[in-house]
C-alpha positions in Angstrom: -56.2 -63.7 -42.8 -58.1 -60.9 -40.9 -58.3 -61.3 -37.0 -61.6 -61.4 -35.5 -63.2 -58.1 -34.1 -62.8 -58.1 -30.2 -65.7 -57.1 -28.3 -64.8 -54.9 -25.3 -66.8 -55.9 -22.1 -66.0 -52.6 -20.2 -66.9 -50.0 -22.8 -66.5 -46.4 -21.7 -69.8 -44.8 -20.1 -72.0 -42.9 -22.5 -71.5 -39.4 -22.9 -75.0 -38.7 -21.5 -74.0 -40.3 -18.3 -70.8 -38.6 -18.0 -72.8 -35.3 -18.4 -75.5 -36.5 -15.6 -72.8 -37.2 -13.3 -71.1 -33.8 -13.9 -74.3 -32.0 -13.4 -74.9 -34.0 -10.2 -71.5 -33.0 -8.8 -72.0 -29.4 -10.0 -75.2 -29.3 -8.2 -73.9 -30.7 -4.9 -71.2 -28.5 -4.8 -73.4 -25.2 -5.5 -75.9 -26.7 -2.6 -73.0 -27.1 -0.4 -71.7 -23.3 -0.9 -75.2 -21.8 -1.0 -76.5 -20.0 2.0 -79.5 -21.0 4.0 -82.2 -18.3 3.1 -85.2 -20.0 4.4 -85.3 -18.3 7.9 -88.8 -17.1 8.2 -89.2 -13.5 9.1 -92.9 -13.8 9.8 -92.2 -16.7 12.1 -89.6 -14.5 14.1 -92.3 -11.9 14.4 -94.7 -14.3 15.9 -91.8 -15.6 18.3 -91.2 -12.1 19.2 -94.6 -11.3 20.1 -95.0 -14.3 22.0 -91.8 -13.5 23.9 -93.2 -10.2 25.0 -96.4 -11.6 26.2 -94.3 -14.3 28.0 -92.1 -11.7 29.8 -95.6 -9.8 30.9 -97.0 -12.9 32.4 -93.8 -13.9 33.9 -93.2 -10.6 35.8 -96.4 -11.2 37.8 -95.6 -14.7 39.0 -95.1 -15.2 42.8 -92.2 -17.9 42.5 -89.4 -18.8 40.5 -91.0 -22.0 39.6 -94.0 -20.2 38.0 -91.6 -17.6 36.3 -89.7 -20.4 34.9 -92.8 -22.4 33.7 -94.0 -19.4 31.8 -90.5 -19.3 30.0 -90.0 -22.9 29.5 -93.7 -22.8 27.7 -92.7 -19.9 25.6 -89.8 -21.9 24.5 -91.8 -24.8 23.3 -94.2 -22.4 21.7 -91.4 -20.6 20.1 -89.6 -23.8 18.7 -92.8 -25.0 17.3 -93.6 -21.8 15.6 -90.1 -21.5 14.1 -89.8 -25.0 13.2 -93.3 -25.1 11.4 -92.4 -21.7 9.7 -88.9 -23.0 8.4 -90.8 -26.3 7.2 -93.5 -24.4 5.3 -90.8 -22.0 3.9 -88.3 -24.6 2.7 -91.4 -26.7 1.2 -92.6 -23.5 -1.1 -89.2 -22.7 -2.5 -88.5 -24.3 -6.0 -86.3 -27.3 -6.2 -84.6 -29.4 -9.0 -86.0 -32.8 -9.2 -84.4 -35.2 -6.8 -83.0 -32.5 -4.5 -83.9 -33.1 -0.8 -86.1 -30.6 0.9 -83.4 -30.2 3.7 -80.7 -28.8 1.6 -77.0 -28.8 2.7 -77.1 -25.3 3.8 -80.0 -26.0 6.1 -78.2 -28.9 7.6 -75.3 -26.8 8.6 -77.6 -24.0 9.8 -79.4 -26.4 12.1 -76.1 -28.2 13.3 -74.8 -24.7 14.1 -77.7 -23.9 16.2 -78.7 -26.8 18.1 -75.4 -27.2 20.3 -75.9 -23.9 21.9 -79.5 -24.4 22.7 -79.0 -27.8 24.0 -76.3 -26.3 26.4 -78.6 -23.7 27.5 -81.4 -26.3 28.5 -78.7 -28.4 30.2 -77.4 -25.4 32.3 -80.8 -24.4 33.2 -81.6 -27.6 35.0 -78.2 -27.7 36.4 -78.6 -24.0 38.0 -82.2 -24.4 39.2 -82.6 -25.8 42.6 -85.9 -27.9 42.5 -85.9 -28.3 46.3 -86.7 -24.0 46.7 -87.8 -22.8 43.3 -91.4 -23.5 44.0 -91.6 -21.8 47.3 -93.7 -18.5 47.6 -91.1 -15.4 47.3 -88.6 -17.6 45.7 -86.1 -15.7 43.2 -84.9 -16.6 40.0 -80.8 -17.1 39.7 -79.6 -13.9 38.5 -77.4 -15.4 35.8 -80.5 -17.2 34.1 -81.9 -14.7 31.8 -78.5 -13.5 30.5 -77.3 -17.2 30.1 -80.5 -17.8 27.9 -79.8 -14.6 25.8 -76.1 -15.3 25.6 -76.0 -18.9 24.5 -79.3 -18.4 21.9 -77.3 -15.6 20.6 -74.3 -17.8 20.1 -76.2 -20.4 18.4 -77.9 -17.8 16.1 -74.6 -16.3 15.2 -72.7 -19.4 14.5 -75.7 -20.9 12.4 -75.9 -17.4 10.8 -72.4 -18.2 9.2 -74.4 -20.3 6.8 -77.3 -17.8 6.0 -78.0 -14.2 5.2 -76.3 -11.4 6.6 -79.3 -10.6 8.9 -78.9 -13.7 11.1 -75.5 -13.2 12.5 -76.5 -9.6 13.2 -79.5 -10.8 15.1 -77.1 -13.2 17.0 -74.7 -10.6 18.1 -77.5 -8.4 19.3 -79.0 -11.3 21.5 -75.4 -11.9 22.9 -75.0 -8.2 23.7 -78.5 -8.4 25.4 -77.1 -11.5 27.4 -74.0 -9.6 28.5 -75.9 -6.6 29.6 -78.3 -8.8 31.7 -75.4 -10.4 33.3 -73.9 -7.1 34.2 -77.2 -5.4 35.5 -79.1 -6.3 38.8 -81.3 -9.3 38.9 -84.3 -7.2 38.4 -83.5 -6.6 34.9 -83.4 -10.1 33.8 -87.1 -10.2 32.6 -87.0 -7.0 30.9 -84.0 -7.9 29.0 -85.6 -11.0 28.1 -88.4 -9.0 26.6 -85.9 -6.8 24.6 -84.1 -9.7 23.3 -86.2 -12.4 22.9 -89.1 -10.0 22.1 -88.5 -6.7 20.4 -85.1 -7.5 18.8 -86.3 -10.6 17.1 -89.4 -9.1 16.1 -87.5 -6.2 14.3 -85.0 -8.6 12.9 -88.1 -10.8 11.7 -89.4 -7.8 10.0 -86.4 -7.0 8.1 -85.9 -10.6 7.0 -89.4 -10.8 5.9 -89.0 -7.4 3.9 -85.7 -8.4 2.5 -86.0 -12.4 2.2 -89.7 -13.1 2.3 -91.7 -14.5 5.2 
């Protein structure tokens, strides 16, 4: 007598489901290994131009507090310009269905950059003496311009490990400007900021815009 057919409740997944899982795994792996190419060249050009203007304004200030106000305002403006430019470039890039706007490579880039930037902000307020900074004729601490350039360059270089080759090159150039600013007399601080944050970033921005788009 023939035995009744057995019904398996745990049937193996369909071939289609397996294929979709494999494709999803491959996509995540490729995304993790990809370089972050959404650094906005024209955004860096804009940041470089505003830094040159800020250095010209800061050089005419009569106190360290006024000088600091100019550069902190420039930092906020630069962060806004850079953030908007990166976001717009990421949104324009073609994406597969279901892929996030902020890719794994982008997250690695940002996590590589922000620790050094936040350290620079914290050290700035640790170095500045708020009791004397607004007095007429007060001077900017000698280490401050070099510290900014050095830590910003460290952040860019670290983040550049997950981006195109031009980014770590830009970071090394900024670090070099920072080291030179620390070795030169205090009067060279503002010109070195104009060179590093201004001219160097502007030049790198033009290079990136030409090679990788704006």
